[in-house]
matplotlib code that plots the C-alpha trace (Angstrom):
import matplotlib.pyplot as plt

x = [5.3, 5.0, 1.5, 1.7, 4.3, 2.6, -0.4, 1.8, 4.0, 1.1, -0.3, 3.2, 3.3, -0.3, 0.3, 3.5, 2.2, -0.8, 1.1, 3.7, 0.9, -0.5, 2.6, 2.5, 4.0, 6.3, 5.8, 8.9, 9.4, 8.4, 10.9, 10.5, 10.2, 13.5, 12.1, 11.9, 13.6, 14.6, 12.4, 15.3, 15.3, 11.7, 11.9, 14.7, 12.4, 9.7, 11.6, 12.8, 9.0, 8.3, 11.4, 10.8, 7.0, 4.8, 5.4, 4.5, 1.4, 0.2, 1.1, -1.0, -3.9, -3.8, -4.3, -1.8, -2.6, -2.7, 0.5, 0.2, -2.8, -3.8, -5.5, -5.7, -4.2, -7.2, -8.7, -5.5, -5.3, -9.1, -8.0, -5.2, -7.5, -10.1, -7.5, -6.1, -9.4, -11.2, -7.9, -7.5, -11.1, -10.2, -7.1, -4.8, -1.3, 1.3, -1.0, -0.4, -1.5, -0.8, -1.1, -2.1, -2.2, -5.7, -7.8, -11.2, -13.2, -13.6, -17.1, -18.3, -19.6, -16.4, -14.9, -12.0, -13.1, -10.4, -7.8, -5.0, -6.1, -4.6, -6.5, -5.2, -6.0, -5.5, -3.0, -1.8, 0.9, -0.2, -1.8, 0.1, 3.2, 6.6, 8.6, 11.5, 15.0, 18.6, 21.4, 19.7, 16.8, 13.4, 10.3, 7.3, 4.4, 1.2, -2.3, -5.1, -7.7, -10.7, -13.5, -12.2, -12.8, -10.2, -9.6, -9.8, -11.1, -8.1, -7.7, -5.7, -3.4, -4.9, -2.7, 0.1, 1.9, 5.7, 7.6, 9.6]
y = [-21.0, -17.4, -17.5, -20.8, -19.4, -16.3, -17.7, -20.5, -17.8, -15.7, -18.8, -19.5, -15.9, -15.9, -19.3, -18.4, -15.2, -17.1, -19.7, -17.4, -15.2, -18.4, -18.9, -18.1, -14.5, -14.8, -11.8, -9.8, -9.9, -6.9, -4.6, -3.8, 0.0, 1.7, 1.9, -1.8, -3.4, -7.1, -9.0, -9.3, -5.3, -5.3, -7.5, -5.5, -2.3, -4.2, -5.5, -1.9, -0.6, -3.6, -2.8, 0.8, 1.5, -1.6, -2.2, 1.6, 1.4, -2.0, -0.8, 2.6, 0.8, -2.4, -4.5, -6.1, -3.7, -4.5, -3.5, -5.1, -4.8, -7.1, -5.7, -8.1, -7.1, -7.0, -4.4, -2.2, -2.4, -1.5, 1.4, 2.5, 2.5, 4.4, 7.1, 7.4, 7.6, 10.2, 12.1, 12.4, 13.6, 16.2, 17.4, 16.4, 15.3, 13.3, 11.0, 9.1, 7.4, 8.5, 6.1, 7.2, 5.4, 5.3, 3.8, 2.7, 4.1, 1.7, 1.7, 1.6, -0.7, -0.7, -4.1, -3.9, -1.5, 0.2, -1.4, 0.4, 0.7, 2.4, 4.7, 5.0, 8.6, 9.8, 12.5, 14.9, 17.4, 21.0, 22.6, 25.6, 24.6, 25.4, 22.4, 22.5, 22.8, 22.8, 20.4, 19.4, 16.9, 18.4, 16.6, 18.0, 18.8, 16.6, 17.4, 15.3, 15.0, 15.5, 14.8, 11.2, 8.4, 6.9, 3.1, 1.4, -2.0, -4.2, -7.3, -6.2, -8.9, -9.9, -11.0, -9.1, -11.1, -11.2, -11.3, -14.3]
z = [-59.0, -57.4, -57.1, -54.9, -52.8, -51.9, -50.1, -48.5, -47.1, -45.8, -44.1, -42.4, -41.3, -39.8, -38.2, -36.7, -35.2, -33.9, -32.4, -30.8, -29.4, -27.8, -25.7, -22.1, -21.4, -18.3, -16.1, -15.3, -11.4, -9.9, -8.4, -4.7, -3.8, -3.0, 0.6, 1.2, 3.7, 4.8, 7.0, 9.4, 9.5, 10.0, 12.9, 14.4, 14.2, 15.6, 18.4, 19.3, 19.3, 21.7, 24.0, 23.9, 23.9, 23.9, 27.9, 28.5, 26.5, 27.9, 31.7, 30.9, 29.3, 31.8, 28.5, 25.8, 23.2, 19.4, 17.6, 14.4, 11.6, 8.5, 5.5, 2.5, -0.9, -2.2, 0.0, -0.5, -4.0, -4.1, -1.8, -3.7, -6.9, -5.2, -4.1, -7.6, -9.5, -7.1, -6.5, -10.6, -10.7, -8.2, -10.2, -7.4, -7.9, -6.1, -4.3, -1.3, 1.7, 5.4, 8.1, 11.5, 14.8, 16.3, 18.9, 19.3, 22.0, 25.0, 25.2, 21.5, 18.8, 17.1, 16.4, 19.2, 21.8, 23.6, 21.5, 19.2, 15.2, 12.2, 9.7, 6.4, 4.6, 1.3, 0.6, -2.1, -2.6, -1.3, -4.2, -5.2, -3.3, -4.9, -5.1, -2.7, -4.4, -3.2, -2.2, 0.8, 0.6, 1.6, 2.1, 0.2, 2.0, 1.6, 2.8, 3.6, 0.8, 3.1, 0.5, 0.4, 2.5, 4.9, 5.4, 8.5, 9.8, 9.2, 11.7, 14.7, 15.9, 19.4, 20.8, 19.1, 16.6, 16.4, 13.0, 14.2]

ax = plt.figure().add_subplot(projection="3d")
ax.plot(x, y, z, "-o")
ax.set_aspect("equal")
plt.show()
């Protein structure tokens, strides 16, 4: 009887594990970064930019300039992966991406001559930097990793898109 039960038990365990492994694994919802804000807060900040800066820029350039930019998630993930891999090869730590406002020259072969753009630049903590300590929050210094490529050529909103 024991010899009959052992193979039966083994088949039961293997079958159970196999069927359990075939179930769809539910993904745990991703937690947003602590710097995330609500869409309402983003709209408030965007409206403040429009109220205090957009008119000045548009009047001085005599155009309705771009103030929003779109990069696909695929492009952003690919760029982040590039920065992570290449930064690691260089032995760099605390990698990041700095976003700079920029503008295409008016007479150029760029996609939107004369309009604003953004440039994403890879950064890392300054090598040999002593980490700040104390009771007050101090921002660490990050420097551009100048041997890596920057990211540009997102789609600029023309005319500008509102968050509403």
